[in-house]
C-alpha positions, -999 to 999 in steps of 0.1 A, spaced: -881 -64 -64 -870 -94 -44 -835 -107 -51 -800 -104 -37 -794 -71 -19 -760 -57 -25 -744 -22 -25 -753 -16 -62 -790 -24 -55 -790 -2 -25 -775 27 -45 -799 21 -74 -830 21 -52 -817 51 -32 -813 70 -65 -849 62 -74 -860 77 -42 -837 107 -47 -854 113 -81 -885 122 -61 -870 135 -28 -841 154 -13 -813 136 6 -828 150 39 -860 130 31 -843 97 25 -851 72 52 -840 36 59 -876 26 62 -886 38 27 -855 22 12 -862 -11 28 -899 -10 17 -888 -4 -19 -863 -32 -17 -890 -54 -1 -869 -63 29 -870 -54 66 -852 -22 77 -829 -43 99 -817 -62 69 -801 -31 55 -779 -27 85 -759 -57 72 -747 -33 44 -742 -1 64 -744 7 101 -768 37 100 -784 64 79 -752 85 80 -732 57 65 -758 54 37 -754 92 31 -717 87 29 -721 58 4 -743 81 -17 -718 110 -14 -689 88 -26 -711 76 -55 -722 111 -63 -687 126 -62 -674 98 -84 -702 105 -109 -694 142 -110 -657 135 -115 -664 112 -144 -688 137 -159 -662 165 -156 -634 143 -171 -657 134 -201 -664 171 -207 -628 180 -213 -617 152 -235 -595 166 -263 -596 201 -248 -569 221 -231 -564 252 -210 -591 278 -208 -614 261 -233 -613 229 -212 -619 248 -180 -649 266 -196 -663 233 -208 -658 217 -174 -677 244 -156 -705 242 -181 -706 204 -174 -705 211 -137 -737 232 -139 -753 206 -163 -746 178 -137 -762 199 -110 -793 206 -130 -797 171 -142 -790 154 -109 -799 179 -81 -799 153 -53 -766 138 -64 -752 174 -67 -764 181 -31 -743 151 -20 -712 166 -37 -717 199 -19 -728 190 16 -696 179 33 -716 169 64 -726 137 45 -689 128 39 -677 104 65 -651 83 46 -617 92 34 -628 81 -1 -654 109 -3 -627 135 5 -602 119 -18 -626 121 -48 -634 157 -39 -596 164 -39 -594 149 -74 -620 173 -86 -601 202 -72 -569 189 -87 -586 185 -121 -597 221 -121 -563 233 -108 -546 215 -137 -567 235 -162 -558 269 -148 -533 286 -170 -516 305 -143 -493 279 -129 -471 303 -108 -485 298 -74 -507 271 -59 -524 296 -35 -534 317 -65 -549 286 -81 -569 279 -49 -582 314 -49 -592 311 -86 -609 278 -79 -629 292 -50 -639 322 -71 -651 300 -99 -668 275 -76 -686 304 -58 -699 317 -91 -711 283 -105 -726 270 -72 -743 304 -65 -758 305 -100 -769 268 -97 -784 274 -63 -805 303 -76 -815 282 -107 -825 252 -87 -846 274 -64 -864 294 -92 -843 325 -84 -844 338 -119 -878 352 -128 -870 374 -157 -876 364 -193 -839 367 -202 -825 333 -211 -807 317 -181 -782 299 -202 -771 331 -218 -767 347 -183 -747 318 -170 -722 320 -200 -720 358 -196 -709 354 -160 -687 324 -167 -668 341 -195 -663 373 -175 -651 353 -145 -626 334 -167 -614 366 -183 -609 382 -149 -588 353 -137 -568 354 -170 -562 392 -166 -552 387 -129 -526 361 -140 -512 385 -166 -510 414 -141 -492 391 -116 -467 381 -144 -460 417 -152 -456 425 -115 -431 396 -109 -410 407 -140 -405 443 -126 
């Protein structure tokens, strides 16, 4: 694989490793071997393994944000939010190692990783129909994130052993979660008018 080593090549080969292994198993030595260079040569591009993890976190968060933005094109409100959360799960199942980088904040060292994460939160916040109070939106986002990430965690770790279709179960929980948030918003509106 000889050739010029740059950030894109490092990410590409790291992703090849991550197709087979988890982020915890990624090593500088294996990456260098696959790139056919000495480990010390990689330190010209990042200072240590933690910096490589941050580079991959930034890449992963950017990929997730792009995936989510594509999922809501031409959609609005609750339909867009539902589609976005379905896409969030699909991303996690298709790219489990990248997904891990989007969830494990201990890998995030740069301001860029945090900034992209904030853009994801802002995107979800913009789709919530209850625009009365930012704190209510944060509570709703945390509730939805807990549902989706919990479901994905069980799914990635073979936590569903029954014959019932997992997709159907996910949508059942998602639709009920969205309905609960919608009803909560209507209740709060009624309370504020009285």
